[in-house]
C-alpha positions, -999 to 999 in steps of 0.1 A, spaced: 349 221 774 350 257 784 374 285 792 393 280 824 395 242 820 430 227 826 441 203 798 443 166 808 477 152 817 487 125 793 518 111 777 521 111 739 542 85 722 561 104 694 587 96 669 614 122 664 642 125 639 676 115 653 706 115 629 724 92 653 700 64 643 714 46 613 695 33 584 666 45 562 643 54 591 664 78 614 638 82 641 635 72 677 606 70 702 603 100 725 575 103 751 562 139 756 537 150 782 509 176 781 533 199 801 560 194 775 537 209 748 517 234 768 535 246 799 546 283 799 532 289 763 502 304 747 493 281 719 466 272 694 455 235 696 433 222 668 421 187 665 405 169 636 391 135 625 421 123 607 454 129 588 451 128 551 413 135 551 400 161 527 388 190 549 418 186 572 443 185 544 428 210 521 416 238 545 422 235 582 459 224 584 471 245 555 451 275 568 470 274 602 503 267 584 499 296 560 486 320 588 514 311 612 532 344 611 500 363 617 491 341 647 526 347 661 521 384 657 490 381 679 509 365 708 507 328 700 539 309 707 531 276 689 503 260 668 496 223 673 475 199 652 462 168 670 445 138 657 437 103 669 464 89 646 498 73 655 531 91 653 540 74 620 509 87 603 511 122 618 548 125 608 541 113 573 512 137 569 533 166 582 559 157 556 533 153 529 518 188 538 553 204 538 548 217 573 574 242 585 555 259 614 526 238 627 536 209 649 517 177 649 507 158 681 498 121 677 470 110 701 473 74 688 452 58 715 428 87 718 435 91 755 438 129 754 409 133 731 387 110 754 397 131 784 388 162 765 353 148 759 359 149 721 363 112 713 336 101 689 328 69 670 331 74 632 324 38 622 299 51 597 330 63 577 351 32 586 374 53 609 366 39 643 372 62 673 384 97 663 384 133 674 355 157 669 368 188 652 376 216 676 402 243 683 413 261 714 436 289 725 455 275 755 476 295 779 500 276 801 479 244 799 445 261 805 419 267 779 414 305 772 390 301 743 371 271 729 359 266 693 339 234 688 321 224 657 283 220 662 266 186 663 290 166 685 278 130 682 289 95 673 285 85 636 277 121 625 265 120 589 284 153 582 318 168 590 310 203 601 338 228 596 340 266 602 339 272 640 374 258 644 388 274 613 420 295 613 399 325 602 376 321 632 405 320 657 422 349 640 390 369 643 387 360 679 423 372 686 416 405 667 384 411 686 401 404 719 430 428 715 432 455 741 419 489 731 446 515 727 452 538 757 444 574 751 
């Protein structure tokens, strides 16, 4: 993936809270498209191997959540966390993490991740097909900047993390700011 690449068009099957739904599970299905998430916005998209996994839950997701205001101040409209997990898992993880700012996108079948070229086999960990860890700054559905962890491969014996960290993306945004006019 590189700068200038348009994101693939897919439909995500999400569950959204709806207080009109009675009972203990007040959610309904809502399909959202790539355009629904990315059209007309400058966003950070980061993708990771799985909800509730250690690096994702301890560092990457909390880092973006805690740095949200700083990213907004740098011209970012939204921050999205994607994983090859279904909407039930992603929503429960968001609740467990106490998310107020970062929004989760369920890529349950891995269609978006596959079309991005980031779908990898993680059978060595008992995961099946999952996303390789990456992040991107996306402007109106087009990749502006790409941050991919090294070593992309099936059944990677490690889980590299650093290139797609919130700190790396913030540094990129700070380095890219326009110099002051004299």
